[in-house]
C-alpha positions as CSV (number, residue, x, y, z in Angstrom):
1,M,-10.1,-14.0,-16.9
2,D,-13.1,-12.2,-18.5
3,G,-13.2,-8.7,-16.8
4,R,-16.8,-8.2,-18.2
5,K,-18.0,-10.9,-15.8
6,Y,-17.5,-8.6,-12.9
7,Q,-18.6,-5.3,-14.5
8,D,-21.1,-4.2,-11.8
9,R,-18.7,-5.0,-8.9
10,R,-15.9,-3.2,-10.7
11,K,-18.1,-0.1,-11.0
12,K,-18.9,-0.2,-7.3
13,L,-15.2,-0.6,-6.4
14,D,-14.3,2.3,-8.8
15,R,-16.8,4.5,-7.0
16,L,-15.5,3.6,-3.6
17,A,-11.9,4.2,-4.6
18,W,-13.0,7.6,-6.1
19,Y,-14.7,8.6,-2.8
20,L,-11.7,7.5,-0.8
21,D,-9.0,9.1,-3.0
22,S,-10.4,11.9,-5.2
23,S,-14.0,13.0,-4.3
24,I,-13.1,16.4,-3.0
25,K,-11.8,19.2,-5.2
26,I,-9.3,21.5,-3.5
27,P,-10.5,25.1,-4.1
28,G,-8.0,27.1,-6.2
29,L,-6.0,24.0,-7.2
30,N,-6.5,21.6,-10.0
31,Y,-6.2,18.7,-7.5
32,R,-8.5,16.3,-5.7
33,V,-8.3,14.5,-2.4
34,G,-10.6,11.9,-0.9
35,L,-12.2,10.8,2.4
36,D,-9.1,8.6,3.2
37,A,-6.9,11.7,3.3
38,L,-9.3,13.5,5.6
39,I,-9.9,10.5,7.8
40,G,-6.1,10.3,8.2
41,F,-6.2,13.6,10.2
42,I,-8.0,11.9,13.1
43,P,-5.3,11.3,15.6
44,G,-4.7,7.7,16.6
45,I,-7.4,6.0,14.6
46,G,-7.6,7.9,11.3
47,D,-5.1,5.7,9.4
48,T,-6.5,2.6,10.9
49,L,-10.0,3.5,9.7
50,G,-8.6,4.3,6.3
51,A,-6.9,0.9,6.1
52,L,-10.1,-0.9,7.0
53,L,-11.9,1.0,4.2
54,S,-9.1,0.2,1.8
55,S,-9.1,-3.4,2.8
56,Y,-12.6,-3.8,1.3
57,I,-11.1,-3.4,-2.2
58,L,-8.5,-6.0,-1.4
59,R,-11.2,-8.4,0.0
60,E,-13.3,-8.0,-3.1
61,A,-10.3,-8.7,-5.4
62,A,-9.7,-11.9,-3.4
63,L,-13.2,-12.9,-3.8
64,M,-13.1,-12.3,-7.5
65,G,-10.1,-14.5,-7.9
66,A,-7.0,-12.3,-7.9
67,P,-3.8,-14.3,-7.4
68,K,-1.9,-14.0,-4.1
69,V,1.0,-12.0,-5.8
70,V,-1.5,-9.3,-6.9
71,L,-3.1,-9.3,-3.5
72,V,0.3,-8.9,-1.8
73,K,1.1,-5.9,-4.1
74,M,-2.3,-4.4,-3.1
75,A,-1.7,-5.1,0.6
76,F,1.7,-3.4,0.2
77,N,0.1,-0.3,-1.1
78,I,-2.3,-0.2,1.8
79,A,0.5,-0.9,4.3
80,L,2.7,1.9,2.9
81,D,-0.2,4.2,3.0
82,V,-0.8,3.4,6.7
83,L,2.8,3.5,7.7
84,V,3.8,6.7,6.1
85,G,0.3,8.1,6.9
86,A,1.1,7.8,10.6
87,I,3.9,10.3,10.3
88,P,2.5,13.7,11.4
89,V,2.2,16.3,8.5
90,L,4.4,14.3,6.1
91,G,2.0,11.4,6.2
92,D,-1.0,13.5,5.5
93,L,0.8,15.0,2.5
94,F,1.7,11.5,1.4
95,D,-1.9,10.4,1.7
96,F,-2.9,13.2,-0.7
97,V,-0.5,11.9,-3.4
98,W,-0.3,8.1,-3.0
99,K,-4.0,7.3,-3.4
100,A,-3.6,3.7,-2.5
101,N,-7.2,2.8,-3.3
102,Q,-7.2,4.0,-6.9
103,R,-3.7,2.5,-7.3
104,N,-5.1,-0.8,-6.1
105,L,-8.1,-0.6,-8.3
106,R,-5.9,0.1,-11.4
107,L,-3.8,-2.9,-10.5
108,F,-6.8,-5.2,-10.0
109,N,-8.5,-4.0,-13.2
110,A,-5.2,-4.6,-15.1
111,Y,-5.3,-8.1,-13.7
112,L,-8.9,-8.6,-14.9
113,D,-8.0,-7.3,-18.3
114,E,-4.6,-8.9,-18.7
115,P,-4.1,-11.5,-16.0
116,R,-0.8,-13.0,-17.3
117,K,0.9,-9.7,-17.7
118,T,-0.2,-8.3,-14.3
119,T,0.7,-11.5,-12.5
120,V,4.2,-11.6,-13.9
121,A,4.7,-7.9,-13.0
122,S,3.3,-8.5,-9.5
123,R,5.6,-11.5,-9.1
124,F,8.6,-9.4,-10.0
125,F,7.5,-6.8,-7.5
126,V,7.0,-9.3,-4.6
127,G,10.3,-10.9,-5.4
128,L,12.0,-7.5,-5.2
129,L,10.2,-6.6,-2.0
130,I,11.2,-10.0,-0.4
131,S,14.8,-9.4,-1.5
132,L,14.8,-5.9,0.0
133,I,13.4,-7.2,3.3
134,V,15.9,-10.0,3.5
135,G,18.7,-7.5,2.6
136,F,17.6,-5.2,5.3
137,V,17.5,-8.0,8.0
138,I,21.0,-9.1,6.9
139,L,22.3,-5.5,7.2
140,V,20.7,-5.1,10.7
141,G,22.3,-8.4,11.7
142,I,25.7,-7.3,10.5
143,A,25.3,-4.0,12.2
144,G,24.3,-5.7,15.4
145,V,27.3,-8.0,15.3
146,W,29.6,-5.1,14.6
147,L,28.1,-3.1,17.5
148,A,28.4,-6.0,19.9
149,Q,32.1,-6.5,18.9
150,T,32.8,-2.8,19.3
151,I,31.2,-2.7,22.7
152,W,33.0,-6.0,23.7
153,N,36.4,-4.6,22.5
154,A,35.8,-1.3,24.3
155,G,35.0,-3.1,27.5
156,S,38.1,-5.3,27.2
157,A,40.4,-2.2,26.7
158,L,39.3,-0.9,30.1
């Protein structure tokens, strides 16, 4: 895919990601945060608002032809930002570091510049993610069976 075709849209997305993740310099530190991290401080709705803003980059990537595996990886970055961001204090610190929007923009730009390489790496990531989810479900199932047997045996012993 010719990344030059979407040059104007890429610049707009770059600017949005910068505003959301790095537009505010922290005085006394050589570090920047963005509006997404500040919005995350709003109890109850902050992380949801941040996710909606982040989803715009995901939507644009889809409209510009990013394959599903790249979009899934981008959605994972947003979901992780929202889920961890919902944890008081720790989530806010995570928001300062994770910078999902700039991470997603780098991923999308990599796809536009090197589609095959980025698609292969994203497929590997999605496969690993699916494997981890399936493994977790199996472990929860095994733990549930073990717990049920333990309770059953304890009830039988009485």
